[in-house]
ZABAKE-484915 format. One record per atom (N, C-alpha, C, O): residue in three letters; atom name; x, y, z. Coordinates in nm, 2 decimals. Atoms other than C-alpha are relative to their C-alpha. Layout:
% ZABAKE-484915
(node 'Ala'; 'CA'; (X; Y; Z))
...
END
This chain:
% ZABAKE-484915
(node 'Met'; 'N'; (-0.04; 0.12; -0.08))
(node 'Met'; 'CA'; (4.14; -1.71; -1.43))
(node 'Met'; 'C'; (0.14; -0.05; -0.05))
(node 'Met'; 'O'; (0.21; -0.11; 0.03))
(node 'Ala'; 'N'; (-0.13; 0.05; 0.06))
(node 'Ala'; 'CA'; (4.44; -1.79; -1.66))
(node 'Ala'; 'C'; (0.12; 0.07; 0.07))
(node 'Ala'; 'O'; (0.23; 0.01; 0.07))
(node 'Lys'; 'N'; (-0.11; -0.07; -0.06))
(node 'Lys'; 'CA'; (4.66; -1.53; -1.48))
(node 'Lys'; 'C'; (0.03; -0.04; 0.14))
(node 'Lys'; 'O'; (0.14; -0.02; 0.19))
(node 'Leu'; 'N'; (-0.02; 0.04; -0.14))
(node 'Leu'; 'CA'; (4.61; -1.68; -1.14))
(node 'Leu'; 'C'; (0.10; -0.12; 0.00))
(node 'Leu'; 'O'; (0.10; -0.20; -0.09))
(node 'Asp'; 'N'; (-0.09; 0.12; -0.02))
(node 'Asp'; 'CA'; (4.89; -1.92; -1.02))
(node 'Asp'; 'C'; (-0.07; -0.10; 0.08))
(node 'Asp'; 'O'; (-0.05; -0.11; 0.20))
(node 'His'; 'N'; (0.08; 0.11; -0.07))
(node 'His'; 'CA'; (4.67; -2.22; -0.94))
(node 'His'; 'C'; (0.09; -0.10; 0.07))
(node 'His'; 'O'; (0.05; -0.16; 0.16))
(node 'Phe'; 'N'; (-0.09; 0.10; -0.06))
(node 'Phe'; 'CA'; (4.97; -2.43; -0.86))
(node 'Phe'; 'C'; (0.04; 0.03; 0.14))
(node 'Phe'; 'O'; (0.06; -0.06; 0.22))
(node 'Ile'; 'N'; (-0.04; -0.03; -0.14))
(node 'Ile'; 'CA'; (5.05; -2.24; -0.54))
(node 'Ile'; 'C'; (-0.12; -0.01; 0.10))
(node 'Ile'; 'O'; (-0.10; 0.00; 0.22))
(node 'Ala'; 'N'; (0.11; 0.02; -0.09))
(node 'Ala'; 'CA'; (4.70; -2.29; -0.40))
(node 'Ala'; 'C'; (0.00; -0.14; 0.06))
(node 'Ala'; 'O'; (-0.02; -0.24; -0.01))
(node 'Ser'; 'N'; (-0.02; 0.13; -0.06))
(node 'Ser'; 'CA'; (4.75; -2.57; -0.15))
(node 'Ser'; 'C'; (-0.12; -0.09; -0.01))
(node 'Ser'; 'O'; (-0.10; -0.22; -0.02))
(node 'Asn'; 'N'; (0.12; 0.08; 0.01))
(node 'Asn'; 'CA'; (4.39; -2.69; -0.16))
(node 'Asn'; 'C'; (-0.07; 0.01; -0.13))
(node 'Asn'; 'O'; (-0.18; -0.04; -0.15))
(node 'Gly'; 'N'; (0.06; -0.01; 0.13))
(node 'Gly'; 'CA'; (4.33; -2.61; -0.52))
(node 'Gly'; 'C'; (-0.09; 0.12; -0.01))
(node 'Gly'; 'O'; (-0.11; 0.20; 0.09))
(node 'Thr'; 'N'; (0.09; -0.11; 0.02))
(node 'Thr'; 'CA'; (4.09; -2.36; -0.67))
(node 'Thr'; 'C'; (-0.12; -0.05; -0.07))
(node 'Thr'; 'O'; (-0.12; -0.16; -0.13))
(node 'Leu'; 'N'; (0.12; 0.04; 0.06))
(node 'Leu'; 'CA'; (3.74; -2.38; -0.79))
(node 'Leu'; 'C'; (-0.05; 0.11; -0.09))
(node 'Leu'; 'O'; (-0.05; 0.22; -0.06))
(node 'Tyr'; 'N'; (0.04; -0.10; 0.11))
(node 'Tyr'; 'CA'; (3.61; -2.22; -1.11))
(node 'Tyr'; 'C'; (-0.14; -0.04; -0.04))
(node 'Tyr'; 'O'; (-0.15; -0.14; -0.12))
(node 'Asn'; 'N'; (0.14; 0.03; 0.04))
(node 'Asn'; 'CA'; (3.23; -2.22; -1.16))
(node 'Asn'; 'C'; (-0.03; 0.09; -0.12))
(node 'Asn'; 'O'; (0.00; 0.21; -0.12))
(node 'Gln'; 'N'; (0.04; -0.07; 0.12))
(node 'Gln'; 'CA'; (3.10; -2.12; -1.50))
(node 'Gln'; 'C'; (-0.14; -0.04; -0.04))
(node 'Gln'; 'O'; (-0.19; -0.15; -0.01))
(node 'Lys'; 'N'; (0.13; 0.02; 0.04))
(node 'Lys'; 'CA'; (2.75; -2.08; -1.63))
(node 'Lys'; 'C'; (-0.01; 0.04; -0.15))
(node 'Lys'; 'O'; (0.02; 0.15; -0.18))
(node 'Phe'; 'N'; (0.01; -0.02; 0.14))
(node 'Phe'; 'CA'; (2.68; -2.11; -2.00))
(node 'Phe'; 'C'; (-0.14; -0.02; -0.05))
(node 'Phe'; 'O'; (-0.22; -0.10; 0.00))
(node 'Leu'; 'N'; (0.12; 0.02; 0.07))
(node 'Leu'; 'CA'; (2.38; -2.07; -2.22))
(node 'Leu'; 'C'; (0.02; -0.12; -0.09))
(node 'Leu'; 'O'; (0.12; -0.14; -0.14))
(node 'Pro'; 'N'; (-0.01; 0.11; 0.09))
(node 'Pro'; 'CA'; (2.31; -2.39; -2.41))
(node 'Pro'; 'C'; (0.04; 0.04; -0.14))
(node 'Pro'; 'O'; (0.11; -0.03; -0.21))
(node 'Ser'; 'N'; (-0.03; -0.05; 0.13))
(node 'Ser'; 'CA'; (2.33; -2.19; -2.73))
(node 'Ser'; 'C'; (0.15; 0.03; -0.02))
(node 'Ser'; 'O'; (0.20; 0.02; -0.13))
(node 'Ala'; 'N'; (-0.14; -0.03; 0.01))
(node 'Ala'; 'CA'; (2.69; -2.10; -2.65))
(node 'Ala'; 'C'; (0.09; -0.12; -0.03))
(node 'Ala'; 'O'; (0.20; -0.11; -0.08))
(node 'Leu'; 'N'; (-0.07; 0.12; 0.01))
(node 'Leu'; 'CA'; (2.79; -2.46; -2.66))
(node 'Leu'; 'C'; (-0.05; -0.09; -0.12))
(node 'Leu'; 'O'; (-0.01; -0.20; -0.14))
(node 'Ala'; 'N'; (0.06; 0.07; 0.11))
(node 'Ala'; 'CA'; (2.59; -2.56; -2.97))
(node 'Ala'; 'C'; (0.09; -0.01; -0.12))
(node 'Ala'; 'O'; (0.17; 0.08; -0.15))
(node 'Gly'; 'N'; (-0.07; 0.02; 0.12))
(node 'Gly'; 'CA'; (2.74; -2.70; -3.28))
(node 'Gly'; 'C'; (0.15; -0.02; 0.01))
(node 'Gly'; 'O'; (0.20; -0.02; 0.13))
(node 'Asp'; 'N'; (-0.15; 0.03; 0.00))
(node 'Asp'; 'CA'; (3.10; -2.77; -3.38))
(node 'Asp'; 'C'; (0.08; 0.12; 0.06))
(node 'Asp'; 'O'; (0.17; 0.10; 0.13))
(node 'Asn'; 'N'; (-0.08; -0.12; -0.05))
(node 'Asn'; 'CA'; (3.21; -2.41; -3.31))
(node 'Asn'; 'C'; (-0.02; 0.02; 0.15))
(node 'Asn'; 'O'; (0.08; 0.05; 0.22))
(node 'Gly'; 'N'; (0.02; -0.01; -0.15))
(node 'Gly'; 'CA'; (3.05; -2.41; -2.96))
(node 'Gly'; 'C'; (0.09; -0.10; 0.07))
(node 'Gly'; 'O'; (0.15; -0.07; 0.17))
(node 'Leu'; 'N'; (-0.08; 0.10; -0.06))
(node 'Leu'; 'CA'; (3.22; -2.74; -2.88))
(node 'Leu'; 'C'; (0.15; 0.04; -0.01))
(node 'Leu'; 'O'; (0.23; 0.01; 0.09))
(node 'Lys'; 'N'; (-0.15; -0.04; 0.02))
(node 'Lys'; 'CA'; (3.56; -2.61; -3.02))
(node 'Lys'; 'C'; (0.03; 0.11; 0.10))
(node 'Lys'; 'O'; (0.14; 0.10; 0.17))
(node 'Asn'; 'N'; (-0.03; -0.11; -0.09))
(node 'Asn'; 'CA'; (3.54; -2.29; -2.81))
(node 'Asn'; 'C'; (0.00; -0.05; 0.14))
(node 'Asn'; 'O'; (0.09; -0.02; 0.22))
(node 'Phe'; 'N'; (0.01; 0.05; -0.13))
(node 'Phe'; 'CA'; (3.43; -2.48; -2.50))
(node 'Phe'; 'C'; (0.12; -0.08; 0.04))
(node 'Phe'; 'O'; (0.18; -0.07; 0.14))
(node 'Ser'; 'N'; (-0.11; 0.09; -0.03))
(node 'Ser'; 'CA'; (3.70; -2.75; -2.52))
(node 'Ser'; 'C'; (0.13; 0.08; 0.00))
(node 'Ser'; 'O'; (0.22; 0.05; 0.08))
(node 'Gly'; 'N'; (-0.12; -0.08; -0.01))
(node 'Gly'; 'CA'; (3.96; -2.48; -2.59))
(node 'Gly'; 'C'; (0.02; 0.07; 0.13))
(node 'Gly'; 'O'; (0.12; 0.09; 0.18))
(node 'Met'; 'N'; (0.00; -0.07; -0.13))
(node 'Met'; 'CA'; (3.86; -2.29; -2.28))
(node 'Met'; 'C'; (0.04; -0.09; 0.11))
(node 'Met'; 'O'; (0.12; -0.06; 0.20))
(node 'Val'; 'N'; (-0.03; 0.10; -0.10))
(node 'Val'; 'CA'; (3.88; -2.60; -2.07))
(node 'Val'; 'C'; (0.14; -0.04; 0.00))
(node 'Val'; 'O'; (0.21; -0.05; 0.10))
(node 'Arg'; 'N'; (-0.14; 0.04; 0.02))
(node 'Arg'; 'CA'; (4.21; -2.71; -2.21))
(node 'Arg'; 'C'; (0.09; 0.11; 0.05))
(node 'Arg'; 'O'; (0.19; 0.09; 0.11))
(node 'Gly'; 'N'; (-0.08; -0.12; -0.04))
(node 'Gly'; 'CA'; (4.35; -2.36; -2.16))
(node 'Gly'; 'C'; (0.01; 0.01; 0.15))
(node 'Gly'; 'O'; (0.11; 0.04; 0.21))
(node 'Tyr'; 'N'; (0.01; -0.02; -0.15))
(node 'Tyr'; 'CA'; (4.24; -2.35; -1.80))
(node 'Tyr'; 'C'; (0.09; -0.11; 0.06))
(node 'Tyr'; 'O'; (0.17; -0.07; 0.15))
(node 'Phe'; 'N'; (-0.09; 0.11; -0.06))
(node 'Phe'; 'CA'; (4.41; -2.69; -1.72))
(node 'Phe'; 'C'; (0.14; 0.02; -0.04))
(node 'Phe'; 'O'; (0.23; -0.02; 0.03))
(node 'Asp'; 'N'; (-0.14; -0.02; 0.04))
(node 'Asp'; 'CA'; (4.72; -2.60; -1.92))
(node 'Asp'; 'C'; (0.06; 0.10; 0.09))
(node 'Asp'; 'O'; (0.18; 0.10; 0.11))
(node 'Lys'; 'N'; (-0.05; -0.11; -0.09))
(node 'Lys'; 'CA'; (4.75; -2.30; -1.68))
(node 'Lys'; 'C'; (0.00; -0.05; 0.15))
(node 'Lys'; 'O'; (0.01; 0.02; 0.24))
(node 'Lys'; 'N'; (0.00; 0.06; -0.13))
(node 'Lys'; 'CA'; (4.74; -2.55; -1.39))
(node 'Lys'; 'C'; (-0.13; 0.02; 0.08))
(node 'Lys'; 'O'; (-0.13; 0.00; 0.20))
(node 'Gly'; 'N'; (0.13; 0.00; -0.07))
(node 'Gly'; 'CA'; (4.37; -2.50; -1.31))
(node 'Gly'; 'C'; (-0.02; -0.14; 0.06))
(node 'Gly'; 'O'; (0.02; -0.24; 0.00))
(node 'Met'; 'N'; (0.02; 0.13; -0.06))
(node 'Met'; 'CA'; (4.26; -2.77; -1.08))
(node 'Met'; 'C'; (-0.15; -0.05; 0.00))
(node 'Met'; 'O'; (-0.17; -0.17; 0.01))
(node 'His'; 'N'; (0.14; 0.05; -0.02))
(node 'His'; 'CA'; (3.88; -2.78; -1.07))
(node 'His'; 'C'; (-0.09; 0.10; -0.07))
(node 'His'; 'O'; (-0.08; 0.22; -0.05))
(node 'Val'; 'N'; (0.09; -0.09; 0.07))
(node 'Val'; 'CA'; (3.61; -2.64; -1.30))
(node 'Val'; 'C'; (-0.14; -0.07; -0.01))
(node 'Val'; 'O'; (-0.14; -0.19; -0.03))
(node 'Gln'; 'N'; (0.14; 0.05; 0.01))
(node 'Gln'; 'CA'; (3.23; -2.69; -1.29))
(node 'Gln'; 'C'; (-0.09; 0.09; -0.08))
(node 'Gln'; 'O'; (-0.07; 0.21; -0.08))
(node 'Phe'; 'N'; (0.09; -0.07; 0.09))
(node 'Phe'; 'CA'; (2.96; -2.59; -1.53))
(node 'Phe'; 'C'; (-0.15; -0.01; 0.03))
(node 'Phe'; 'O'; (-0.19; -0.12; 0.07))
(node 'Asn'; 'N'; (0.14; 0.00; 0.02))
(node 'Asn'; 'CA'; (2.60; -2.50; -1.54))
(node 'Asn'; 'C'; (-0.03; 0.03; -0.14))
(node 'Asn'; 'O'; (0.02; 0.14; -0.19))
(node 'Val'; 'N'; (0.04; -0.03; 0.14))
(node 'Val'; 'CA'; (2.45; -2.52; -1.89))
(node 'Val'; 'C'; (-0.15; 0.01; 0.00))
(node 'Val'; 'O'; (-0.22; -0.10; -0.02))
(node 'Val'; 'N'; (0.14; -0.02; -0.02))
(node 'Val'; 'CA'; (2.11; -2.37; -1.85))
(node 'Val'; 'C'; (-0.03; 0.14; -0.03))
(node 'Val'; 'O'; (0.06; 0.23; 0.00))
(node 'Asn'; 'N'; (0.03; -0.15; 0.02))
(node 'Asn'; 'CA'; (1.93; -2.05; -1.95))
(node 'Asn'; 'C'; (-0.09; 0.05; 0.11))
(node 'Asn'; 'O'; (-0.16; -0.02; 0.18))
(node 'Arg'; 'N'; (0.08; -0.07; -0.10))
(node 'Arg'; 'CA'; (1.76; -1.80; -1.73))
(node 'Arg'; 'C'; (-0.15; -0.03; 0.00))
(node 'Arg'; 'O'; (-0.21; -0.05; 0.10))
(node 'Asp'; 'N'; (0.14; 0.02; 0.02))
(node 'Asp'; 'CA'; (1.42; -1.86; -1.87))
(node 'Asp'; 'C'; (-0.04; -0.14; 0.06))
(node 'Asp'; 'O'; (-0.15; -0.15; 0.12))
(node 'Ile'; 'N'; (0.03; 0.13; -0.06))
(node 'Ile'; 'CA'; (1.43; -2.23; -1.77))
(node 'Ile'; 'C'; (0.00; 0.01; 0.15))
(node 'Ile'; 'O'; (-0.09; -0.05; 0.22))
(node 'Leu'; 'N'; (0.00; -0.01; -0.14))
(node 'Leu'; 'CA'; (1.53; -2.14; -1.42))
(node 'Leu'; 'C'; (-0.12; 0.07; 0.06))
(node 'Leu'; 'O'; (-0.17; 0.03; 0.16))
(node 'Ile'; 'N'; (0.12; -0.07; -0.05))
(node 'Ile'; 'CA'; (1.25; -1.89; -1.38))
(node 'Ile'; 'C'; (-0.12; -0.08; -0.02))
(node 'Ile'; 'O'; (-0.21; -0.08; 0.07))
(node 'Asp'; 'N'; (0.12; 0.09; 0.01))
(node 'Asp'; 'CA'; (1.00; -2.14; -1.52))
(node 'Asp'; 'C'; (0.01; -0.11; 0.10))
(node 'Asp'; 'O'; (-0.10; -0.15; 0.15))
(node 'Ala'; 'N'; (-0.01; 0.11; -0.11))
(node 'Ala'; 'CA'; (1.14; -2.40; -1.27))
(node 'Ala'; 'C'; (-0.05; 0.06; 0.13))
(node 'Ala'; 'O'; (-0.11; -0.02; 0.21))
(node 'Gln'; 'N'; (0.05; -0.06; -0.12))
(node 'Gln'; 'CA'; (1.06; -2.16; -0.99))
(node 'Gln'; 'C'; (-0.15; 0.00; 0.00))
(node 'Gln'; 'O'; (-0.22; -0.02; 0.10))
(node 'Lys'; 'N'; (0.15; -0.01; 0.01))
(node 'Lys'; 'CA'; (0.70; -2.12; -1.12))
(node 'Lys'; 'C'; (-0.07; -0.13; -0.01))
(node 'Lys'; 'O'; (-0.18; -0.15; 0.04))
(node 'Asn'; 'N'; (0.05; 0.13; 0.02))
(node 'Asn'; 'CA'; (0.65; -2.48; -1.21))
(node 'Asn'; 'C'; (0.09; -0.11; 0.04))
(node 'Asn'; 'O'; (0.14; -0.19; -0.05))
(node 'Pro'; 'N'; (-0.10; 0.10; -0.04))
(node 'Pro'; 'CA'; (0.87; -2.70; -1.00))
(node 'Pro'; 'C'; (-0.03; -0.14; -0.03))
(node 'Pro'; 'O'; (0.06; -0.22; -0.05))
(node 'Glu'; 'N'; (0.03; 0.13; 0.03))
(node 'Glu'; 'CA'; (0.68; -3.01; -1.08))
(node 'Glu'; 'C'; (0.05; -0.05; -0.14))
(node 'Glu'; 'O'; (0.07; -0.16; -0.16))
(node 'Lys'; 'N'; (-0.05; 0.03; 0.13))
(node 'Lys'; 'CA'; (0.81; -2.99; -1.44))
(node 'Lys'; 'C'; (0.15; -0.02; 0.00))
(node 'Lys'; 'O'; (0.20; -0.06; -0.10))
(node 'Tyr'; 'N'; (-0.14; -0.01; 0.00))
(node 'Tyr'; 'CA'; (1.17; -2.96; -1.33))
(node 'Tyr'; 'C'; (0.07; -0.08; 0.11))
(node 'Tyr'; 'O'; (0.17; -0.03; 0.17))
(node 'Arg'; 'N'; (-0.05; 0.08; -0.12))
(node 'Arg'; 'CA'; (1.23; -3.22; -1.06))
(node 'Arg'; 'C'; (0.14; -0.05; -0.03))
(node 'Arg'; 'O'; (0.22; -0.07; 0.07))
(node 'Asp'; 'N'; (-0.13; 0.06; 0.03))
(node 'Asp'; 'CA'; (1.54; -3.35; -1.24))
(node 'Asp'; 'C'; (0.10; 0.11; -0.04))
(node 'Asp'; 'O'; (0.22; 0.07; -0.08))
(node 'Leu'; 'N'; (-0.09; -0.11; 0.04))
(node 'Leu'; 'CA'; (1.70; -3.01; -1.30))
(node 'Leu'; 'C'; (0.11; 0.02; 0.11))
(node 'Leu'; 'O'; (0.07; 0.06; 0.22))
(node 'Val'; 'N'; (-0.11; -0.01; -0.10))
(node 'Val'; 'CA'; (2.04; -3.01; -1.12))
(node 'Val'; 'C'; (0.09; 0.11; -0.04))
(node 'Val'; 'O'; (0.12; 0.13; -0.16))
(node 'Val'; 'N'; (-0.09; -0.11; 0.03))
(node 'Val'; 'CA'; (2.25; -2.70; -1.09))
(node 'Val'; 'C'; (0.12; 0.00; 0.10))
(node 'Val'; 'O'; (0.11; -0.06; 0.21))
(node 'Arg'; 'N'; (-0.12; -0.02; -0.08))
(node 'Arg'; 'CA'; (2.59; -2.61; -0.95))
(node 'Arg'; 'C'; (-0.04; 0.12; 0.09))
(node 'Arg'; 'O'; (-0.07; 0.22; 0.05))
(node 'Val'; 'N'; (0.03; -0.11; -0.10))
(node 'Val'; 'CA'; (2.54; -2.40; -0.63))
(node 'Val'; 'C'; (0.13; 0.07; 0.03))
(node 'Val'; 'O'; (0.16; 0.17; -0.02))
(node 'Ala'; 'N'; (-0.13; -0.06; -0.04))
(node 'Ala'; 'CA'; (2.88; -2.33; -0.47))
(node 'Ala'; 'C'; (0.07; -0.11; 0.08))
(node 'Ala'; 'O'; (0.05; -0.12; 0.20))
(node 'Gly'; 'N'; (-0.06; 0.11; -0.07))
(node 'Gly'; 'CA'; (3.09; -2.63; -0.39))
(node 'Gly'; 'C'; (-0.08; -0.13; 0.00))
(node 'Gly'; 'O'; (-0.04; -0.24; 0.05))
(node 'Tyr'; 'N'; (0.09; 0.12; 0.00))
(node 'Tyr'; 'CA'; (2.80; -2.87; -0.44))
(node 'Tyr'; 'C'; (-0.10; 0.02; -0.11))
(node 'Tyr'; 'O'; (-0.13; 0.13; -0.15))
(node 'Ser'; 'N'; (0.12; 0.00; 0.10))
(node 'Ser'; 'CA'; (2.52; -2.96; -0.69))
(node 'Ser'; 'C'; (-0.12; -0.04; 0.08))
(node 'Ser'; 'O'; (-0.12; -0.11; 0.18))
(node 'Ala'; 'N'; (0.13; 0.03; -0.06))
(node 'Ala'; 'CA'; (2.16; -2.98; -0.60))
(node 'Ala'; 'C'; (-0.11; 0.01; -0.10))
(node 'Ala'; 'O'; (-0.10; 0.08; -0.20))
(node 'Gln'; 'N'; (0.12; -0.01; 0.08))
(node 'Gln'; 'CA'; (1.82; -3.02; -0.75))
(node 'Gln'; 'C'; (-0.05; 0.15; 0.02))
(node 'Gln'; 'O'; (-0.08; 0.19; 0.13))
(node 'Phe'; 'N'; (0.04; -0.14; -0.01))
(node 'Phe'; 'CA'; (1.71; -2.66; -0.83))
(node 'Phe'; 'C'; (-0.13; 0.02; 0.08))
(node 'Phe'; 'O'; (-0.14; 0.11; 0.16))
(node 'Val'; 'N'; (0.13; -0.02; -0.05))
(node 'Val'; 'CA'; (1.35; -2.70; -0.72))
(node 'Val'; 'C'; (-0.01; -0.02; 0.16))
(node 'Val'; 'O'; (-0.10; 0.02; 0.22))
(node 'Val'; 'N'; (0.00; 0.02; -0.14))
(node 'Val'; 'CA'; (1.44; -2.80; -0.36))
(node 'Val'; 'C'; (0.08; 0.10; 0.07))
(node 'Val'; 'O'; (0.08; 0.11; 0.20))
(node 'Leu'; 'N'; (-0.08; -0.11; -0.06))
(node 'Leu'; 'CA'; (1.67; -2.50; -0.30))
(node 'Leu'; 'C'; (-0.10; 0.11; 0.05))
(node 'Leu'; 'O'; (-0.21; 0.13; 0.00))
(node 'Ala'; 'N'; (0.08; -0.11; -0.05))
(node 'Ala'; 'CA'; (1.54; -2.21; -0.10))
(node 'Ala'; 'C'; (-0.01; 0.11; -0.11))
(node 'Ala'; 'O'; (0.08; 0.12; -0.19))
(node 'Lys'; 'N'; (0.02; -0.09; 0.11))
(node 'Lys'; 'CA'; (1.40; -1.93; -0.31))
(node 'Lys'; 'C'; (0.12; 0.10; -0.01))
(node 'Lys'; 'O'; (0.15; 0.14; -0.12))
(node 'Asp'; 'N'; (-0.11; -0.09; 0.00))
(node 'Asp'; 'CA'; (1.68; -1.69; -0.21))
(node 'Asp'; 'C'; (0.13; -0.06; -0.07))
(node 'Asp'; 'O'; (0.20; 0.01; -0.14))
(node 'Val'; 'N'; (-0.11; 0.07; 0.07))
(node 'Val'; 'CA'; (1.94; -1.95; -0.33))
(node 'Val'; 'C'; (-0.03; -0.01; -0.15))
(node 'Val'; 'O'; (0.05; 0.02; -0.24))
(node 'Gln'; 'N'; (0.04; 0.01; 0.14))
(node 'Gln'; 'CA'; (1.74; -2.00; -0.65))
(node 'Gln'; 'C'; (0.02; 0.14; -0.07))
(node 'Gln'; 'O'; (0.07; 0.15; -0.18))
(node 'Asp'; 'N'; (-0.01; -0.14; 0.06))
(node 'Asp'; 'CA'; (1.73; -1.62; -0.71))
(node 'Asp'; 'C'; (0.15; 0.03; -0.02))
(node 'Asp'; 'O'; (0.18; 0.10; -0.12))
(node 'Asp'; 'N'; (-0.14; -0.03; 0.02))
(node 'Asp'; 'CA'; (2.11; -1.60; -0.66))
(node 'Asp'; 'C'; (0.05; -0.07; -0.12))
(node 'Asp'; 'O'; (0.13; -0.02; -0.20))
(node 'Ile'; 'N'; (-0.05; 0.07; 0.12))
(node 'Ile'; 'CA'; (2.17; -1.87; -0.92))
(node 'Ile'; 'C'; (-0.05; 0.06; -0.12))
(node 'Ile'; 'O'; (0.02; 0.07; -0.22))
(node 'Ile'; 'N'; (0.05; -0.06; 0.12))
(node 'Ile'; 'CA'; (1.94; -1.70; -1.16))
(node 'Ile'; 'C'; (0.07; 0.13; -0.03))
(node 'Ile'; 'O'; (0.09; 0.17; -0.15))
(node 'Ser'; 'N'; (-0.07; -0.13; 0.02))
(node 'Ser'; 'CA'; (2.12; -1.37; -1.11))
(node 'Ser'; 'C'; (0.14; 0.00; -0.05))
(node 'Ser'; 'O'; (0.20; 0.09; -0.09))
(node 'Arg'; 'N'; (-0.14; 0.01; 0.04))
(node 'Arg'; 'CA'; (2.46; -1.50; -1.18))
(node 'Arg'; 'C'; (0.01; 0.02; -0.15))
(node 'Arg'; 'O'; (-0.08; -0.01; -0.23))
(node 'Thr'; 'N'; (-0.02; -0.03; 0.14))
(node 'Thr'; 'CA'; (2.60; -1.40; -1.51))
(node 'Thr'; 'C'; (0.01; -0.12; -0.09))
(node 'Thr'; 'O'; (0.08; -0.22; -0.06))
(node 'Glu'; 'N'; (-0.01; 0.10; 0.10))
(node 'Glu'; 'CA'; (2.54; -1.62; -1.81))
(node 'Glu'; 'C'; (0.12; 0.03; -0.09))
(node 'Glu'; 'O'; (0.13; 0.14; -0.14))
(node 'Gln'; 'N'; (-0.12; -0.02; 0.08))
(node 'Gln'; 'CA'; (2.86; -1.67; -2.00))
(node 'Gln'; 'C'; (-0.03; -0.04; -0.15))
(node 'Gln'; 'O'; (-0.11; -0.13; -0.17))
(node 'Thr'; 'N'; (0.01; 0.04; 0.14))
(node 'Thr'; 'CA'; (2.89; -1.69; -2.38))
(node 'Thr'; 'C'; (0.13; 0.03; -0.07))
(node 'Thr'; 'O'; (0.21; 0.10; -0.02))
(node 'Phe'; 'N'; (-0.12; -0.02; 0.08))
(node 'Phe'; 'CA'; (3.16; -1.70; -2.64))
(node 'Phe'; 'C'; (-0.02; 0.11; -0.10))
(node 'Phe'; 'O'; (0.07; 0.14; -0.18))
END
């Protein structure tokens, strides 16, 4: 993403990222995360959104939606409660790559 010239995109760009909670844990996780965000905006990035959840939680939410009514995820251009999304959309979110440092 850093090599893209975000400044020339007339309507901006959107950068969705999905992280495992463990990737952002502790001082080192916070340092890495904040460095990535700062670097993105230093390169004129305009918009970034994050999901911080692991695959196991999403799969459990599919099986036990009553336990996860407050679980909000980034879909694509909008956020939604995971348990109200169609199963194919849930499956797509689950299949997206989890990022780590």
